[in-house]
Structures are given as C-alpha cells and as structure tokens.
C-alpha positions in Angstrom: 128.7 104.6 211.4 125.8 102.8 210.3 125.3 99.1 208.7 122.6 97.6 207.7 121.5 95.1 205.5 119.1 95.3 202.0 116.9 92.1 202.9 115.3 94.9 206.4 114.9 97.9 204.4 111.2 98.7 203.5 110.9 98.9 199.8 108.8 102.4 198.7 108.0 103.3 195.0 110.5 104.9 193.1 110.9 106.8 190.3 113.8 106.7 188.1 115.1 108.5 184.5 114.9 105.2 182.0 116.9 106.4 180.5 119.8 106.3 183.1 118.2 102.8 183.6 118.9 102.1 180.1 123.0 103.5 180.4 124.1 101.2 183.2 122.2 97.9 181.7 123.8 98.8 178.4 127.1 98.8 179.8 127.0 95.6 181.8 129.6 93.3 179.9 131.0 96.1 178.0 133.5 98.6 179.4 133.8 99.2 183.4 134.4 102.8 182.9 131.4 103.4 181.1 130.2 101.0 183.6 131.0 102.9 186.5 129.9 106.4 184.9 126.6 105.3 184.3 126.3 104.0 187.9 127.3 107.6 189.7 124.8 108.9 186.6 121.9 106.8 188.4 122.9 108.2 191.8 123.2 111.7 191.1 119.7 111.5 189.3 118.4 112.1 193.1 121.9 112.2 195.4 124.9 115.0 194.7 128.0 112.6 195.0 130.6 113.6 193.5 132.5 109.8 192.7 132.5 105.8 192.7 134.9 103.3 192.8 134.2 99.6 192.1 136.5 97.3 193.9 137.1 93.2 193.8 137.7 91.6 197.0 139.5 87.8 196.1 139.9 85.8 199.0 143.3 86.7 200.4 144.6 89.5 198.0 144.6 93.1 197.7 141.6 94.5 196.6 141.7 95.4 192.8 140.1 98.4 191.5 137.6 97.4 188.9 136.6 101.2 187.3 135.8 104.2 188.4 134.3 107.5 187.6 134.6 111.0 188.8 132.2 114.6 188.2 135.5 116.7 188.0 139.0 114.7 187.1 138.8 111.3 186.8 142.4 110.7 187.7 142.2 111.9 191.3 139.7 108.9 192.4 142.2 106.4 190.4 145.0 107.6 192.3 142.9 107.6 195.4 141.5 104.5 194.8 144.3 102.7 193.6 146.0 103.7 197.2 143.5 102.0 199.0 144.0 99.4 196.9 147.2 98.8 197.7 147.7 100.4 200.8 145.0 101.6 202.9 142.2 98.6 202.3 143.6 97.1 205.5 142.7 100.0 207.8 139.6 100.3 206.4 137.4 98.8 210.1 134.5 99.5 208.1 134.5 96.9 205.4 135.9 94.6 208.3 133.0 95.0 209.9 130.9 94.8 206.9 132.4 91.7 206.4 131.3 89.5 209.4 127.9 91.1 209.3 127.9 89.0 205.5 129.4 86.3 206.9 127.1 86.0 209.7 124.1 87.3 208.0 124.3 84.5 205.3 121.0 86.0 203.4 120.5 86.8 200.2 121.2 90.7 199.3 124.0 93.0 200.0 125.1 94.6 203.2 125.5 98.7 203.1 127.5 101.0 204.7 127.4 104.5 205.0 130.2 106.1 207.3 131.9 109.8 207.7 135.5 110.8 208.0 135.3 111.4 211.7 134.6 107.6 211.5 137.9 106.4 210.6 140.3 105.6 212.6 143.5 105.7 211.5 145.2 108.4 210.2 147.1 108.2 207.2 144.1 106.2 205.9 141.7 109.1 206.9 143.9 112.0 206.0 144.8 110.1 202.0 141.7 108.5 201.0 139.3 111.4 202.6 141.0 114.5 203.7 143.6 115.4 200.6 140.7 114.4 198.0 137.6 116.6 200.2 135.6 113.8 200.9 132.8 113.9 204.0 131.2 110.7 203.8 130.8 107.3 201.8 128.4 105.2 201.0 128.8 102.1 200.0 127.7 98.5 198.7 129.1 94.9 199.6 127.9 92.3 197.7 129.7 88.5 199.1 130.5 86.4 196.2 131.2 83.6 198.2 134.2 81.3 197.9 135.2 84.1 195.1 135.5 86.9 197.6 133.3 90.1 197.0 132.3 93.5 195.3 132.8 96.7 196.7 130.4 99.6 195.3 132.0 102.9 197.5 130.0 106.2 196.0 131.5 109.4 198.2 130.5 112.9 199.0 132.4 115.8 198.8 132.7 117.6 202.5 131.3 120.9 200.8 127.9 119.6 200.9 126.3 117.9 204.3 126.0 114.6 205.5 123.3 112.4 203.9 119.7 113.1 204.4 116.8 110.3 204.8 115.1 110.6 201.8 118.8 110.1 200.3 119.7 107.7 202.0 116.4 105.6 201.2 117.1 106.7 197.2 120.3 105.0 197.4 118.7 102.0 199.8 116.1 101.8 197.0 119.1 101.4 194.0 121.7 99.8 196.0 121.0 96.1 194.7 120.3 96.9 191.1 123.5 98.6 191.2 125.3 95.3 193.5 123.1 93.1 190.9 124.9 94.9 187.5 128.1 95.2 188.6 128.4 91.2 189.6 126.6 90.4 186.4 129.9 93.1 184.5 132.6 91.0 186.7 131.0 87.3 186.4 131.2 88.4 182.0 134.7 89.4 182.1 138.1 87.8 182.0 139.2 90.0 185.3 138.5 87.4 187.6 141.1 85.9 187.2 139.5 82.4 188.9 140.2 80.2 185.5 143.6 81.2 185.4 144.7 80.4 188.7 143.1 77.1 188.2 144.8 76.4 184.5 148.8 77.8 186.8 147.9 75.3 189.2 147.8 72.4 186.6 151.3 73.6 184.5 153.7 70.9 186.0 155.8 73.6 187.1 154.2 75.9 188.3 155.1 74.3 192.0 158.4 76.0 191.3 156.8 79.7 191.3 156.9 82.0 194.1 153.4 83.6 195.1 154.5 86.8 193.5 155.7 84.9 190.2 152.5 83.6 190.2 150.6 86.5 191.0 151.9 88.5 188.7 151.4 85.9 185.6 148.1 85.7 187.2 147.6 89.6 186.4 149.0 89.8 182.9 146.9 87.0 182.1 144.1 89.0 183.5 145.2 92.1 180.8 146.7 94.3 183.9 149.7 96.2 183.1 153.1 96.8 184.2 152.0 100.1 186.3 148.8 98.0 187.6 150.3 94.9 188.6 153.1 97.1 190.5 150.4 99.1 192.4 148.1 96.4 193.1 150.3 94.4 194.5 152.2 97.5 196.5 155.7 96.9 194.7 157.9 99.2 192.1 157.1 97.8 188.2 160.8 97.2 188.5 160.0 94.6 190.6 157.1 93.3 188.3 159.3 92.9 185.4 161.8 90.8 187.9 159.4 88.3 188.8 158.4 88.4 185.2 161.0 87.6 183.9 161.6 84.7 186.5 158.7 82.9 186.0 158.8 83.2 182.2 162.3 81.8 182.3 161.0 78.9 184.8 158.2 78.2 181.9 160.4 78.1 179.2 158.8 81.0 177.8 159.3 84.3 176.3 156.1 86.3 175.8 152.3 87.4 177.2 151.4 85.0 174.1 153.2 82.3 174.8 152.2 82.6 178.0 148.2 82.4 177.6 149.0 79.6 174.8 150.1 77.7 177.6 147.7 78.4 180.1 144.5 77.6 177.6 146.4 74.5 177.1 146.5 73.9 180.9 142.6 74.8 181.5 142.2 78.3 180.5 140.2 77.9 177.2 137.0 79.3 178.5 138.7 83.1 178.8 139.3 85.4 176.7 142.5 87.1 177.4 142.3 91.2 177.8 145.9 91.7 176.1 148.2 94.5 177.9 150.7 96.6 175.0 153.1 96.3 177.5 152.9 93.6 179.8 
C-alpha cells in the first residue's frame, strides 16, 4: 500500500485527448453518472481500469455513493459501492490512514492511495468488495472538504491484469487534481450535500423532538434520495425508513415531501433546489 500527497508529485508533460477533457468539464454540475463515465473515459485513455465510484464522506455519517461507472455491468459497481457505504467503510483502514495523512498535512491538494486486495486486513470487506467482483487493485483520490467532510474517488483494476506500473501511476498522478477538482465543483453545485437542509431542519421549532434516525431520513428525502437508497445509506430495511419518515412527518405536522420542502424552505433552506424523488 502506498499513500502520498499530490503536492509531492513531480509534474511532467502530459498529452491527453481534448475530447475526453471536454466531456469531463461538460458533465460538471449536470448528471452524476455522466461525470463518472467521463472520468472513467479520461482515465482509460492511458490506464486500463474497469470501474470507478465517487463517494462523499460526510462528517460523522456513513459514506454516500454519489455516482459510479463501469465498462461492463454498471450494476456491479453500484451494488459493491452501496455495500461499501452501508457495511464495509469502517473496515477500510487504508482510507482511515489517508484521512489522518490529510488532516496532518493540511496542504492544498489531494492525498493519493494505491493498494491491492492483499493489503486489506478485514476478510469480509476484502471478499465482498474485491474478490467477489474480481478486483485486484484500487487507485483512490481523497479530497478534503474541511468541516464538510471529504470526497473519495475510487478507480479499480480487474484481477485479470497485472498491478499498475510506474508509467500508469504517473498518468494517474498527473490527472488526479483535474478529477478531484471536477468532483468537488460538481458536489458544490448540486443539492446532494444536504448542508442547508440540516441547518433548516435544526431551525424548525419542533425538530428537537425528532430522533437521529428521523432527522437523517428527512434530510435524505430533502436531498432527493429514494426510499431504497436511504435504506442502503443507513443500513436498515426499507420498511424502517418508512416508519422513521411517517413518525417524523407526524411530529412536524406534515403529510408529504412537498410539505417538507415548504417547511424547510421557510426555515432557511431557500438557496437549495430540491431534487424530487418519486417514491419518497
């Protein structure tokens, strides 16, 4: 396992396909899946990596799978990414080391990680997220957001291929800040952060009566998440999410997500445009 900072990378002359760079820029602030596909396409211009997953790591909460892309069977990386966010992130010692490195360094830029499946100590995590999906290696980019948590960009190498070589790593190093900057800009442009929604919910007079789970469900609904995705995010059954939602709605005296938006907008969430999920 290797962890290093982009500030320590020796810059080299780099030639990339301008069409791939243009696709990356065009996807910022638009569709998250389009962004993930554009990122994977840019990486695959020089390095054979099979899939990628973009996570937001909010402080004190499980990771959020923002978007994903895969050359074949995109459902696989969605399932694996959701399992990581719901169950295995605590066992990801490599990212814990990266976070400490970033907190200690306090330098602009990102922290890079390159590890193989053999580096993973926890057998259940290694089995579910690497061996069962034929993944040999991960190259990750960690971008701190300060008090708002961090972003984690993961790119994965199939186990049919050899480990990443020096030339391939040089390319990934060279484009890592482009990728991190694109994801951060996309994250800041979208409603998915939920930062203003949390503040607005705290400003609702009776919000103190909500349990932690009820508050988490309401914020997720305000972000536009569906009931199944909320269940995956919180690691609970979908029926439990419905129960938390209904209890919270009763406490707030509302009956629908539209009334929830109205209440939160009136309480200070007015700078956020909600993405309405059909089944929440």
